[in-house]
C-alpha positions, 0 to 999 in steps of 0.5 A: 369099204374094203373087206380085209377079213376072211369072214367078210367083216367090213372095216369101219372108217378110222376117222370121221367124215370130217377128215383129218384136217377138220378134226385137227382144226376143231381140236386146236380151236377147242384147246384155244378156247379153253385157254382163252377162257382161262385167261379171261376167268383170271381177269374176271372181276379185277379192276383191270385196264382193257389193254392188259386184258386184250394183250393177255388173251391175244398173247395167250392165243399166239403162245398156244399157236406156237406151242401147237405148231412146235409140237406138231412139227416136232412130232412129224419131223421125228416120225419121218426119215426125210425132211418135212415137205413145205406142204406139210409144214404149211398144213400144220401151221394152218391147222395150228392157227385155229388154236390162236383164233379164240384168243384173237377173237376174244381180244377183238370182241373185248375191244368192240364191247368197250367201243359200244360202252360195256365195262371190262368186267361185263365184257369179260363175262360176255366173252366167257359165255361166248367161249361156252358157246364156242365149245358147244359149237365145236363139239357139235360139229365134231360129233355130227361128223362122227360115227358114234351113237347119238347118246355119245354125241350128245354126251360129248357136247354136254361135257364141253358145255360143262367144261365151259361153265366150270371155268365160269364157276371157278372164276366166280368162286375166285373173285 
C-alpha cells in the first residue's frame, strides 16, 4: 500500500479483495434475483400455465440483462472520449449476464420441478425460497470479500434475507 500522506497514513483499498468484476457480477445477480422473485411472487397462487410463468421469469431475466447492459455501456461511452474497446464491451456484457442468470435458472428450475411432479404453485414457492438462499449467498460472498467490520457484514447478509422474505410475505398477502 502506498503512503500518500505526509503523516504516514496508509490509504485503504477503495475496493474489496473480490475485484471490480466480481463485485459487479454479484450486484447484477442480486438485482436479477430480486426481479425474478418479484415475477414469481406475482404468479404466486394463481392458477397459471407453467409455460406462462417460465416465459415471464426468463423473459424478465433477459430484459434485466438488456437494461443493465444498456446502462453500463451508455455510462462507459459517455465517460470516454474515444470509442469503447471491444474488450470493454465484452466485459460489460459478461458482467451483465449475471442479471439474467437468476431468471433463467428459475425458469429451468420450474421446468425441472414440474417434471418431477410438483404443481406450479408449489414450484413457485420453492423457487422463491431458493431466491432467498441466492440473495443470502451473494451477500455472504460479497461481505466475506469486504473490509467492513464483522457486524456490518452480518447485517448486510441479514438485510438480503429480509428483502427476500419480504417479497414472499408480500406475495402471501396479495394472494
